[in-house]
DONUMAR-866690 format. One record per residue (C-alpha): x, y, z. Coordinates in pm, whole numbers, plus 50000, padded with zeros to 5 digits. Example, Ala and Ser with C-alpha at 12.3 -4.5 7.8 and 13.67 -1.06 7.14 Angstrom:
512304955050780;513674989450714;
END
This chain:
472864614551449;475634602151682;476424619452010;479844628151866;478234644651564;475834664151788;478714676452000;480614686851689;477604705951558;477204723451892;480874733451893;480614746051534;477554766751624;479324781151927;482334790651718;480134806251450;478344826851712;481564843951813;481924879751705;483084878551345;484494913351369;487194905151626;489724932451534;492704909451592;491294882951358;490494909351098;494084921651121;495494886051102;493434878450791;494644910250625;498304902250701;498034866050582;496284876250260;499184899750189;501674872650288;500134848850034;500144875149759;503744885549838;505024849749848;503464842349509;504834873949347;508334867749489;508264832349358;506944842049016;508834874148938;511724874149184;512124896249491;513744924649291;510724929049061;508774961849124;505534942449174;507134919549433;508854948649609;505564967549631;503794937849791;506744931450026;506654967450151;502874966050202;503254933250393;505954947150622;503904978350699;500734958350768;502624932850982;504374960451180;501004976851250;499604943751374;502604936151596;502574970951748;499024963651869;499094926251951;502874919851996;502804887151801;501084869551513;500564832451578;498634807251371;498184769751356;498964752751027;496614727950862;496984712250519;494654736950348;494064764450605;495664785650875;493864789151209;493874815451484;491584815051787;489714784851644;488884805151335;490074800350977;492114831450896;493524819450564;492224794750308;493404792749947;491154791849647;490014757149545;492194756949236;495444766549407;495624745149723;498984729749636;500474764449577;499224779149905;501394789150198;499284766650423;500094735550217;503754745350186;504184750250562;502224718650640;504154697450392;507454708950546;506294697850892;505344731451048;502284730151274;502484764851431;504324796651332;504744828451534;506094862051419;507094884151712;507264921551758;510574936051640;510844915851320;512884935051064;512234938850693;515374918150625;514134889650847;510734890450683;512404889450341;514454858950444;511284841450561;509644848150223;512724834650045;512654803750269;509094795550166;510074788149808;513804780049840;515124810149645;518824815049589;519524834549906;517614811050136;520004781650129;520224748249958;517274737349747;516974703849927;516494720250268;512994723950405;511604756250553;512384745850912;516034738650829;516434771950652;514894791550939;516894773251204;520074779151006;519514816751037;518424814151406;515844841951380;514724853351725;511534869551594;510204838551413;509404806551602;507944773951474;506494742051620;507124711151408;505074679451367;507964660151521;507854681451837;504124676051869;504494638551826;507224636152089;505404657852341;501894643552297;502674609152437;500604590152184;497094597252055;495514602852400;498234627152489;497744645352162;494004648452225;494754662652570;497194687252419;494674697252151;491934702252412;494254723952621;495034745052317;491334750452236;490434760452592;493254785052662;494974815452518;498314797252518;500144790652192;501124755552087;504764764252164;503834774652520;501814742652570;504674721052444;507094738252679;504664731752965;504304695352867;508054691152853;508374705253204;505974677853318;507724651353111;509064630153390;505714626053566;503944618053243;506634592453144;505964572453463;502214573553414;502374563653048;504794535553136;502214520853375;499514523453111;501784506452860;502384477453101;498654473753161;498034473052786;500694446552735;498954426853010;496114421052767;493454447852834;492324470752555;490664495652793;488124520852675;489724529152344;493154540852452;494674507952342;493144509451996;494154545851967;497724536752052;497744508151804;496804531951526;500294546351540;502154513151517;504374512151212;503254477551097;499744490051016;499134500550657;496744528850561;494964556150756;492004557450987;489574584050862;487294600951110;483764612251031;484934648451019;487754640250778;485404620050557;482984649150549;485804672850455;486914649750174;483364648050042;483204685750034;486514687349845;485224662849586;482004682849548;483964715049509;486194698749249;483124688649048;481934724549049;485274738448938;485354763648655;485814747648312;488164775648211;490544766648491;490534730448379;491454740848027;494234763248154;495614735348369;495644712148069;497374738247853;499964743948125;500604706648154;501074704147778;503444733847784;505564716848049;505814683147878;505074684747504;508064677047279;506524682646937;507624716646795;504464718546583;502144713446880;504104738447089;503754764046811;499974759046811;499894761247190;501764794447196;499264807946944;496494797547183;497824818747471;497014851047289;493354840547269;493464830947638;494694865647730;491944882047523;489244860447680;490354866848039;490674904247978;487184905447826;485694888748135;487754908848384;489374877848535;492494895848646;493684870948910;493394841548670;495314860948406;497894870748667;498474833648742;498614824848372;501204851748304;503154840548609;503344805148474;504334817448129;507004838848291;508594806948427;508344787848098;511984791647995;513054778748337;510764748648311;511504743147942;515124752947874;514864733247550;512524758547383;513564768847033;514274804946944;510994806846752;509054795247056;510884820247276;509854847747036;506254835547050;506414836347430;507834871647431;505064882447195;502444872347457;503894897647704;504604924047439;501004921647323;499604930647667;499884967747584;498164964947245;495574992347203;492724967347153;493514949947482;493784982547673;490434992747524;489004959447645;490184966848000;488715001847982;485354989547854;485054962748121;485844986648406;483415013248282;480524989048246;481344972648583;481805001248836;482104977649134;484444953348962;487024934449168;490374948249053;492664924349243;495464913549011;494954941948762;497914961948896;500214932248834;499034929948473;499794966948421;503234963648579;504054935148339;503604959048048;506524977447892;506985015347861;505405014847516;502105009947699;502245045347844;500315063547565;497595037147569;497375037647949;497035075547938;494045070947709;492545045347947;493075068648243;491375097148058;488305076147975;487775057148300;484835069048508;485395054648858;488055072149072;489185038449214;489865025048867;491665057148772;493925053349077;495075018648965;496035031048618;497695062248762;499815040148990;500965019948691;501805051648495;503805064848789;506185035248742;506065029248367;506215065648250;508955077848483;511605076448210;509105083847932;507055113648058;506165128847719;502615114047701;501955126648055;503085161847967;501035162147647;497995151447843;498085183348051;496485201347757;493385179547784;490085196147874;488925168848115;489715181148468;489765146648638;492315133848386;494525164648420;494415162348800;495555126148785;498455136148560;499395164548796;499425140049087;501845117648896;504155146848811;504065159049170;505025124649305;507955123249064;509205155049237;511275166348940;511635204548898;512095200948523;508325196748491;507555231048644;507365249348310;504745225048181;502725227748501;502795265948497;500905265348166;497825254348362;497615285648577;494535297448385;492915263148350;489105266648366;488595241948653;489385256348997;490455222449138;493105219448869;494395254448947;494585245849315;496555214349232;498905235749021;499675257649323;500345226749534;502635212549266;504555245149227;505035247349602;506575212449607;508625214049288;509775250149328;509735257749702;511755289849664;512965314949407;511065338649179;507465342649295;506165362048993;504125332748859;502515327049197;501445363449213;499305356248907;497065334749127;496435363849366;493985378049111;492135344749068;488345345749087;488295318849358;489195330349708;490575296549821;493055296949532;494155332549614;494735323149978;496685291849883;499025312749667;499385339349936;500355312950190;503315303049975;504295339249903;504205347850275;506695320150355;509685342450283;511085317850030;510085337749719;511085371649578;509315394249330;509515430149212;506935453849361;505805462349010;504175427848995;501935438249285;501155473849184;498265465948947;496425446249215;497105471249496;495795500749298;492575483649189;489125490849329;488535453349357;491375449649605;489785474049851;486575453549848;488275421749957;487895408750309;490155425250568;491995392650643;492815387450276;494115422950236;496315417350541;497665385450382;498415404150058;500415430750243;502455404650429;503105386450101;504275419749951;506555424950251;508005389750222;508655391749845;509455428649776;510825441950106;511895478850107;510705482949750;507135485049886;507895511550153;507065542349936;503645527849854;502805522350221;504155556450325;501885572950070;498885556550241;499845574450565;499905609450420;497485611150124;494195629350163;491285606650081;488155620749921;486635586849839;486695553050012;488035570950314;487305542650561;488705515650332;491915534950268;492325541550638;492085504150696;494795499250433;497025524650611;496625505850941;497475473050765;500495490650610;501735500750956;501445464551068;503415452150763;506135478450811;506415468451177;507145432751064;509605445050798;511535465451059;514215478650820;515585514250856;513375525450564;510345509650730;511095526851063;511495560550891;508175556350714;506435547051041;507815578051210;506345599350931;502985581950969;503105587451345;503385624851285;501245631050976;498635603850959;495075604451085;494455596151448;493945558651399;496915557251163;499185575451410;498185550651678;498905520751449;502315535151357;503165540751723;502285504751806;504415492151519;507415512851633;506955500451988;506945464551859;510195470851668;511865485751975;510885455752186;512325432451924;515575451951914;515895452052294;515315414552300;518105409252048;520655432352215;521605409552510;522035380552271;524385401152056;526395412052361;526745376552490;527805363552155;
END
């Protein structure tokens, strides 16, 4: 093994020994993975597509979080990878190198890119458009650098291959620059700026070296290194590292999935075949491809296939009407019941399945998929899988909610809760009547979700339906309903409370819950409840004497909060005729009212 190879191995081992959980690198990898996914979806479906918009929003949020912590995101660009801190932070799959953001940036001459804190969503969107030369980004024949410079974005900076070549002073200078970059925390842009500031000194030194070389000496390798860049030499010099990398690429190519080879061949035929008969057979084949990929759960491969098919009419404007109908049938058939059942079966027998790409497939379906997706949601076992289907239904069923509403009658609590979550996120009060039908649902978690939904969709108004929950067998549900009723946003006749207040069961409830009930009565019924509370002050109790005395004290507290003339009159009666503890509670309530009135008087006078 050569000394060079040993040194390289030692460097690789040192790099590998670095902490792999560097939080900045973890964050950079997460952002770049989202950037790759967003760029592909924008290119395939257009930036106005719901799938693309969802990924764009996730990317902006993730990038903003990173920049708020680290102030900038900088990476070096290689042909098939992006690097940060001498670590690979992005590398495309073997079968999609030419479609990767690394290859695209490298091919357009970018060697380093930095995104700085303060980048706006509009600027990020323009950068995404610039990657693939969409309509808003400029002329199609412009490269990424030209498009970005045309906009003069202050929060995105690039270093080009041309800048590196000019600043490196030949191969030796480039090696020096590369070594400086590896041994410091400076970015390539900062190093280039430093080199430029030293330009004059370096020009003199390099001039002397050039004269010495012309004098006939080849030196210790600098001369041969310089000659490598002379334009009259044909071909490339391949280093041992590059040769090793090429060998690995060839090996990886040999191990490539046969399915991907077949798909590439079919795609090539689709792009070039002129025979109508062969194209007809090819379009028939795509249906079988979809079935096979769904059966094996290869969502990302299917996502790419559908993306390519989505662009077919752009690539092949000469397609006949029959072929266009065949193409449309591929997408229309995604929501077929048999295919949805295939997805369901795969997910249930593979609880830990990778679901990347599945959301995109769902979003490509049309609204007629909603009933079938509801069935899938009802039958899925893993909550994570249910969440993916529920997200798709949230978008697809928004204008077609009937299957969602019908599903509320189902007896499977997990399914009903998912449907309630969708209805709640839609935030449309017209669904309240359907939700109220679940007030007596057997599962307590469903009933609790119903209260939450009613509070969001009907935050004020008639509270009669909420009072129904106050008699629920579960205490947490009763307290959740009381919390809403105590808010002062609901009204209800006292007659709706009378059955509960006169029951033996009510007196056995915890003191804090009885207090909450009385304050809910005060907030919803007001003066209508005063006669009931006044009766508690004066009635003679033969049974449950202690419990009823507690109720009378709680009544005094509620009347003190009510503070209307009727409430004050009732408290004065209780102060005179009640038992000792009751008289004391009434006196305290009256004192509280007087303090409140005195506090308001100066404000009234000033106003």
